[in-house]
C-alpha positions as CSV (number, residue, x, y, z in Angstrom):
1,M,0.0,0.0,0.0
2,N,1.4,3.3,-1.1
3,P,1.4,6.2,1.4
4,K,-0.5,9.3,0.4
5,K,1.6,12.1,-1.3
6,T,-0.6,14.9,0.0
7,K,-2.6,15.5,3.1
8,G,-5.8,15.7,1.1
9,K,-9.0,17.2,2.5
10,Q,-8.7,17.6,6.3
11,K,-10.8,19.1,9.0
12,I,-9.3,22.3,10.3
13,T,-9.9,24.3,13.5
14,I,-11.6,27.6,12.8
15,K,-9.3,30.4,14.0
16,K,-7.6,33.4,12.4
17,I,-4.8,32.5,10.0
18,E,-1.7,34.2,11.3
19,K,0.4,34.6,8.1
20,D,-0.9,37.4,5.8
21,E,0.0,35.6,2.6
22,D,-1.8,32.4,3.7
23,R,-4.8,34.5,4.8
24,L,-5.1,36.2,1.4
25,V,-4.9,32.8,-0.4
26,T,-7.6,31.3,1.8
27,L,-9.8,34.4,1.3
28,S,-9.5,34.1,-2.5
29,K,-10.3,30.4,-2.5
30,R,-13.2,30.6,0.0
31,R,-14.6,33.7,-1.8
32,N,-14.7,31.8,-5.0
33,G,-16.5,28.9,-3.2
34,I,-19.0,31.3,-1.8
35,Y,-19.7,32.8,-5.2
36,T,-20.2,29.3,-6.6
37,K,-22.7,28.4,-3.9
38,L,-24.6,31.7,-4.3
39,T,-24.8,31.2,-8.1
40,E,-26.2,27.7,-7.5
41,L,-28.7,29.0,-5.0
42,S,-29.8,31.7,-7.4
43,I,-30.2,29.3,-10.3
44,L,-31.7,26.3,-8.5
45,C,-34.1,28.2,-6.3
46,G,-34.7,31.4,-8.3
47,A,-33.7,33.4,-5.2
48,E,-32.3,36.9,-5.4
49,V,-29.1,37.0,-3.5
50,A,-26.5,39.6,-2.5
51,F,-23.2,39.2,-0.8
52,L,-20.9,41.9,0.5
53,G,-17.5,41.3,2.1
54,Y,-14.4,43.3,2.9
55,S,-10.9,41.8,2.9
56,C,-8.5,42.5,5.7
57,S,-7.0,45.3,3.6
58,G,-10.5,47.0,3.4
59,K,-11.1,46.1,-0.3
60,P,-14.8,45.4,-0.9
61,Y,-16.1,42.5,-3.0
62,T,-19.7,41.8,-3.9
63,F,-21.9,39.3,-5.6
64,G,-25.5,39.7,-6.6
65,S,-28.1,38.0,-8.6
66,P,-29.7,39.8,-10.6
67,S,-27.3,42.5,-9.3
68,F,-26.1,43.5,-5.9
69,Q,-27.5,47.0,-6.1
70,A,-31.0,45.7,-7.0
71,V,-31.1,43.2,-4.2
72,A,-29.7,45.8,-1.7
73,E,-32.3,48.4,-2.7
74,R,-35.1,45.9,-2.4
75,F,-33.8,44.9,1.1
76,L,-33.3,48.4,2.3
77,N,-36.7,49.6,1.1
78,G,-38.5,46.5,2.4
79,E,-40.1,45.9,-0.9
80,S,-41.8,42.7,-1.8
81,S,-42.5,43.7,-5.4
82,S,-40.4,45.6,-7.9
83,S,-43.0,48.3,-8.9
84,S,-41.3,51.1,-6.9
85,S,-37.9,49.9,-7.8
86,S,-38.8,50.5,-11.5
87,L,-39.6,54.0,-10.5
88,Q,-36.3,54.3,-8.8
89,R,-34.6,52.9,-11.8
90,S,-36.3,55.4,-14.1
91,V,-35.2,58.3,-11.8
92,M,-31.6,56.9,-11.8
93,N,-31.7,56.6,-15.6
94,A,-32.9,60.2,-15.9
95,H,-30.0,61.3,-13.6
96,Q,-27.6,59.2,-15.6
97,Q,-28.9,60.7,-18.9
98,A,-28.5,64.2,-17.5
99,K,-24.9,63.5,-16.5
100,I,-24.2,62.0,-19.9
101,Q,-25.7,65.1,-21.6
102,E,-23.5,67.3,-19.4
103,L,-20.4,65.3,-20.4
104,C,-21.4,65.5,-24.0
105,N,-21.7,69.3,-23.8
106,V,-18.2,69.5,-22.2
107,Y,-16.8,67.3,-24.9
108,N,-18.4,69.3,-27.7
109,K,-17.0,72.6,-26.2
110,M,-13.5,71.0,-26.0
111,V,-13.8,69.9,-29.6
112,E,-14.8,73.4,-30.7
113,K,-11.9,74.9,-28.8
114,A,-9.5,72.4,-30.5
115,K,-10.9,73.3,-33.9
116,A,-10.5,77.0,-33.2
117,E,-6.9,76.4,-32.2
118,E,-6.3,74.4,-35.3
119,V,-7.7,77.3,-37.4
120,K,-5.4,79.7,-35.6
121,V,-2.4,77.5,-36.3
122,K,-3.3,77.2,-40.0
123,K,-3.7,81.0,-40.3
124,A,-0.4,81.6,-38.6
125,A,1.3,79.1,-40.9
126,A,-0.3,80.7,-44.0
127,L,0.8,84.1,-42.8
128,A,4.3,82.9,-42.2
129,E,4.5,81.5,-45.7
130,K,3.4,84.8,-47.2
131,M,6.1,86.8,-45.4
132,P,9.1,87.5,-47.7
133,V,12.3,85.8,-46.6
134,N,15.6,86.7,-48.0
135,E,17.3,83.5,-49.2
136,D,20.7,84.7,-48.3
137,A,19.6,86.0,-44.8
138,W,22.4,86.4,-42.4
139,W,21.0,83.9,-39.9
140,K,21.2,81.2,-42.6
141,V,24.9,81.7,-43.3
142,D,27.3,79.1,-42.0
143,P,30.0,81.1,-40.2
144,K,32.6,78.4,-41.2
145,E,32.0,79.3,-44.8
146,V,32.6,83.1,-44.3
147,K,36.3,84.0,-45.0
148,D,36.2,87.6,-44.0
149,H,36.9,88.0,-40.3
150,E,35.0,91.3,-40.0
151,E,31.9,89.7,-41.6
152,V,32.0,86.8,-39.1
153,K,32.1,89.4,-36.2
154,K,29.1,91.2,-37.7
155,I,27.1,87.9,-38.0
156,L,28.1,87.1,-34.4
157,E,26.9,90.5,-33.1
158,K,23.6,90.1,-35.0
159,C,23.1,86.6,-33.5
160,E,23.8,88.0,-30.0
161,G,21.4,90.8,-30.6
162,L,18.7,88.4,-31.8
163,Y,19.3,86.2,-28.8
164,E,18.9,89.1,-26.4
165,K,15.7,90.2,-28.1
166,L,14.3,86.7,-27.9
167,C,15.1,86.5,-24.2
168,D,13.5,89.9,-23.5
169,E,10.4,88.8,-25.5
170,A,10.2,85.5,-23.7
171,A,10.6,87.2,-20.3
172,A,7.8,89.7,-21.2
173,R,5.4,86.9,-22.2
174,I,6.2,84.9,-19.1
175,Q,5.5,88.0,-17.0
176,K,2.3,88.7,-18.8
177,G,1.2,85.1,-18.3
178,D,2.0,85.3,-14.6
179,D,0.1,88.6,-14.3
180,E,-3.0,87.1,-16.0
181,N,-2.8,84.0,-13.7
182,N,-2.6,86.2,-10.6
183,N,-5.6,88.3,-11.7
184,K,-7.8,85.2,-12.0
C-alpha cells in the first residue's frame, strides 16, 4: 500500500490564520467557493441573493443576482415587489442621462476649442508662408564658410542681438502670463 503524497482534505480548526499571505490565499479560495454556492442557490431556487464582504485590507467584494444593487435596494426599502424599484430605476436613468448630456456638452466645447486652435495655427502658418524671406539671410549663413573675419564678427553680433531680443520677449510673455494668472 502506497502512502499518500498529499494531506488531502482535512478538517481544520476555525481560527484566524496568522500569516498574511496564507490568509489572502484562503480568502481568495473561499470567496470563489461562496460565489459558486450563491450562483447555484440563485439558479436552482430562483432566489435573489446579494453578498458583500471586505478583505482585511479593506477592499470590498460583492456578488449579486440579478445585481447586488437591485437586491440591496429591495432589502433596504423593504419591498416585496419591484414596482417602486422600477420608479427608482427610471429616476436613476434620468439622472444618468443628465450626466451623460452634461459630459457631451463639455466634450463638444472642447472639440470646438480644439478646432478653433487648429484654425489659428493654420492662419499663422499661412501668414508665415506669405512673409518674404531673403534666401541669403544672415542667420542662414554658416560662419565656417565666411572667409572675411569682419563679416564673421558682424554675424556674431547680429546673433547675439537676436538672442537678447528673444530672451526679452520670452521674459515679457512669461511676466504677462504670470500677471494674468494672478488676476484670476
